[in-house]
C-alpha positions in Angstrom: 89.8 97.9 92.3 92.6 98.2 94.6 91.2 100.9 96.0 88.2 99.1 97.3 90.0 96.1 98.9 92.1 98.6 101.1 88.8 100.5 102.3 86.9 97.2 102.8 90.0 96.0 105.1 90.6 99.2 107.3 87.0 98.8 107.7 87.1 95.2 108.6 89.7 96.0 111.1 87.7 98.9 112.4 84.8 96.6 113.5 86.8 93.6 114.7 90.2 95.7 115.8 92.2 92.6 114.8 92.3 90.6 112.4 95.2 87.9 110.7 96.3 87.5 107.0 94.0 84.3 106.6 90.9 86.2 108.1 91.1 89.3 105.3 91.8 87.0 102.4 88.4 85.3 103.4 86.5 88.1 104.4 87.6 89.5 101.0 88.1 86.5 98.8 91.5 87.2 97.7 95.0 85.2 98.4 97.3 85.6 101.2 99.6 87.5 99.4 97.4 89.8 98.0 95.7 90.1 102.0 99.5 91.1 103.5 100.0 93.3 101.0 97.1 94.8 101.4 97.6 95.4 105.4 101.2 96.2 104.6 100.0 99.2 102.3 97.4 100.4 104.7 100.1 100.9 107.3 102.8 102.1 104.9 100.5 105.4 104.2 99.8 106.1 107.4 96.9 104.2 109.3 98.0 103.5 113.0 98.5 99.6 112.6 100.9 97.2 113.7 101.3 93.0 113.2 102.5 90.6 115.8 103.8 87.3 115.1 103.0 83.8 116.5 99.9 82.2 118.6 97.2 84.9 118.9 98.9 87.6 116.7 98.3 89.3 113.6 97.0 93.1 112.8 95.9 95.2 114.9 94.9 99.1 115.0 97.2 100.9 117.4 94.6 102.5 120.2 92.0 100.1 119.1 89.4 99.7 116.7 88.4 103.7 117.1 91.6 105.1 115.8 90.5 104.5 112.3 87.8 106.7 110.6 86.0 107.1 113.2 88.9 108.7 115.2 89.4 111.5 112.2 88.5 115.2 113.9 87.0 117.3 111.8 89.5 119.2 110.6 91.5 115.9 109.5 88.2 114.8 107.5 87.4 118.4 105.4 91.4 118.0 104.6 90.8 114.6 103.4 87.9 115.0 101.0 88.6 118.6 100.1 91.7 116.7 98.6 89.9 113.5 97.6 87.1 114.8 96.3 88.5 116.7 93.4 90.6 113.4 92.1 87.0 111.4 92.3 86.7 111.3 88.1 85.9 107.9 87.9 83.0 105.7 88.9 85.4 103.4 91.4 86.7 107.0 92.6 83.4 108.0 93.4 82.4 104.5 94.8 85.4 104.6 97.1 84.3 108.5 98.9 81.1 107.3 98.8 82.3 104.0 101.2 84.5 106.5 103.3 81.8 108.8 104.2 79.6 105.6 105.2 82.4 105.0 107.9 82.2 107.8 108.9 80.3 109.4 112.4 76.6 110.2 111.1 77.2 114.1 112.7 80.3 114.2 110.4 79.1 113.0 107.3 77.2 116.1 105.9 80.9 118.1 106.3 83.0 115.7 104.4 80.4 115.7 101.7 80.2 119.5 101.2 83.9 119.1 101.0 84.2 116.4 98.1 82.1 118.8 96.6 84.4 121.8 97.4 87.3 121.7 94.6 87.7 120.9 91.2 90.6 119.2 89.5 91.4 120.4 85.6 94.2 117.8 84.2 95.6 120.4 81.5 97.7 123.2 81.6 96.8 126.7 79.9 98.3 125.3 76.9 95.6 122.1 76.8 98.4 119.4 77.4 97.7 116.9 80.2 99.7 117.7 83.4 99.3 113.7 84.9 99.8 110.8 83.3 96.7 109.3 81.8 94.4 107.2 84.1 95.0 103.6 83.0 98.5 104.3 82.7 98.5 106.1 86.7 96.2 103.0 87.6 98.4 100.4 86.5 101.8 102.2 88.2 99.4 102.8 91.4 98.7 99.2 91.7 102.4 98.2 90.8 103.8 100.1 93.3 101.7 98.6 96.2 101.1 94.9 94.7 105.4 95.5 94.1 105.6 94.3 90.3 108.1 94.9 87.1 106.7 97.3 85.0 107.4 98.2 81.0 107.5 101.7 80.9 107.0 104.0 77.8 108.3 107.4 78.3 108.7 109.9 76.1 111.2 113.2 76.6 111.1 116.4 75.2 113.4 116.0 72.0 114.1 112.6 71.8 112.1 109.6 70.4 109.8 107.6 72.5 112.0 104.9 74.5 110.8 101.8 76.7 112.7 99.7 79.9 111.7 97.5 82.2 111.8 99.7 85.9 111.1 98.6 89.4 108.1 100.8 90.8 109.0 101.5 94.0 106.7 104.7 94.6 104.9 108.0 93.6 105.5 111.4 94.6 104.0 114.9 93.8 106.2 118.0 93.1 104.2 121.7 93.4 101.3 119.3 91.8 103.4 117.6 89.3 103.8 113.3 89.8 106.7 111.5 89.5 106.8 107.9 89.9 110.5 106.7 91.5 111.7 103.9 90.2 115.1 101.2 90.1 116.8 100.8 87.0 119.7 98.8 85.6 120.9 102.1 85.6 120.4 103.0 89.7 117.2 104.9 91.2 115.4 107.0 88.5 112.3 110.0 88.7 109.8 109.7 85.6 107.5 112.5 84.8 103.7 110.9 85.1 102.8 113.6 82.1 105.8 111.8 79.4 104.6 107.8 80.7 103.4 106.8 76.9 102.2 103.3 78.4 102.5 101.2 81.6 103.2 97.1 81.1 102.9 94.8 83.8 105.7 92.3 83.5 104.3 89.7 86.0 107.4 89.9 87.5 108.4 91.4 91.5 110.2 94.1 92.2 113.5 94.4 93.4 113.2 96.8 96.3 116.7 97.9 97.5 117.5 97.2 101.4 116.1 100.0 103.8 114.8 101.9 101.0 112.8 105.1 102.2 110.8 107.0 99.4 111.2 110.3 101.5 114.9 109.8 101.3 115.5 108.8 98.4 112.6 111.8 97.0 115.2 114.3 98.4 117.9 113.0 96.6 117.1 112.5 93.3 114.9 116.2 93.8 118.2 117.8 94.8 119.7 116.1 91.8 117.5 118.0 89.5 118.3 120.8 91.4 121.7 121.1 91.2 121.0 120.6 87.4 118.6 123.2 87.0 121.4 126.0 88.7 124.3 124.7 87.1 125.6 127.5 85.7 124.8 131.5 86.8 124.3 134.8 83.7 124.1 138.6 84.9 122.3 140.5 83.5 120.6 143.6 83.5 117.3 145.2 83.1 115.1 147.7 82.1 112.5 149.1 84.7 109.7 147.2 84.8 111.3 143.5 83.2 112.2 141.6 86.8 108.8 140.4 87.1 108.9 139.0 83.4 112.3 137.6 83.3 111.0 135.8 86.8 108.2 134.0 85.0 110.9 133.0 82.1 113.5 131.9 84.6 110.8 129.9 87.0 111.6 132.2 89.6 115.5 131.2 89.6 116.6 134.6 89.7 118.7 136.9 92.5 118.6 140.9 92.4 121.6 142.0 93.1 121.6 145.6 92.6 119.6 148.7 91.3 121.3 151.4 89.0 120.9 154.7 89.4 118.7 155.0 86.0 116.2 152.3 87.5 117.8 149.5 85.7 118.9 146.4 88.0 121.5 143.8 88.1 120.8 140.1 88.8 122.1 136.9 88.7 120.0 134.1 86.2 120.1 130.5 87.0 120.1 127.8 84.7 121.2 124.3 83.6 123.7 126.1 80.9 124.8 129.4 80.1 123.6 128.6 76.3 119.9 127.6 77.6 119.8 130.6 79.8 120.5 132.9 76.6 118.3 131.3 74.6 115.1 131.8 76.9 116.2 135.3 77.2 116.8 136.6 73.8 112.9 137.1 73.8 113.4 140.3 75.6 114.9 142.3 73.0 116.9 144.9 74.2 115.2 144.7 77.4 117.6 142.6 79.0 121.8 142.9 78.6 124.1 140.0 79.2 127.2 140.9 81.4 128.4 137.5 81.5 130.0 134.9 81.1 131.3 135.3 77.6 129.4 132.3 76.2 126.0 133.3 77.3 126.5 136.6 75.1 128.5 134.9 72.3 125.2 132.6 72.7 122.7 136.0 72.1 124.5 137.6 69.5 124.7 134.1 67.2 120.5 134.0 67.7 120.5 137.9 66.7 122.5 137.5 64.2 120.0 134.3 62.6 117.2 136.3 63.1 118.5 139.0 61.5 119.1 136.7 58.2 115.9 134.9 58.2 113.9 138.6 59.0 116.2 141.5 58.4 116.0 144.4 55.2 116.6 142.5 51.8 116.6 138.8 53.5 
């Protein structure tokens, strides 16, 4: 398993201080290409590691061998295991945690083990739908990102038929607890919500990584584009007292209060991808909400009302 190799490589570095790609490959019985990718993955994940070329070179831990797991502070260890513990649902993940514990100084092991037991991760939302990718797909995508391999991705968007496309996995991102794959495609850089991934098949072809690619910068750009689409339209509404909290939930917080009227009602602005979409979301509030503008939002609400009256009104 990839995680096992990364831990073993890290412990080897901790023990020796400096290693070559050939030494790592021989020790872990892998190819030199795989060993180099593992070392690069550790460096990319934040391990203080640098490489030197030429005779006497190799990969070295900044500050020496004790800048790895044994150099973690108590607070860092607690944070690491509180985060990793709830995710240790598979045998491989539990094995990884055990190896990490054994790499710690003896006085810190008990605290790490307690932290690992101090949380739980529930992979479903309140509708019992999974909110992360199924573990087999997630493992494949993680491996593809680290090893730089293209993937044939199955993806299902709500309201659209499932599609397959070949993507170049470049990184994984999490926003508000929801995971995304960042990948290069024929149409440019895209993000894919992990909970909508229906399949992931490695192709054996190498990823074409854009020159100077910076995952954090690309994610900020993709997220900004999504935010812009979610705030593309604004609707002015007037709500009855006690309705504002429900309005916030229906609109995922994209609400701005403007003023309170003498009779206790409030006027607010609600953002969304389109006026008609906002109107449809708010229709269930009935007479507790009045859409003031724009006209197309009022027209959509009137259309919904007419359809409901025709279906459920007297004599229907």
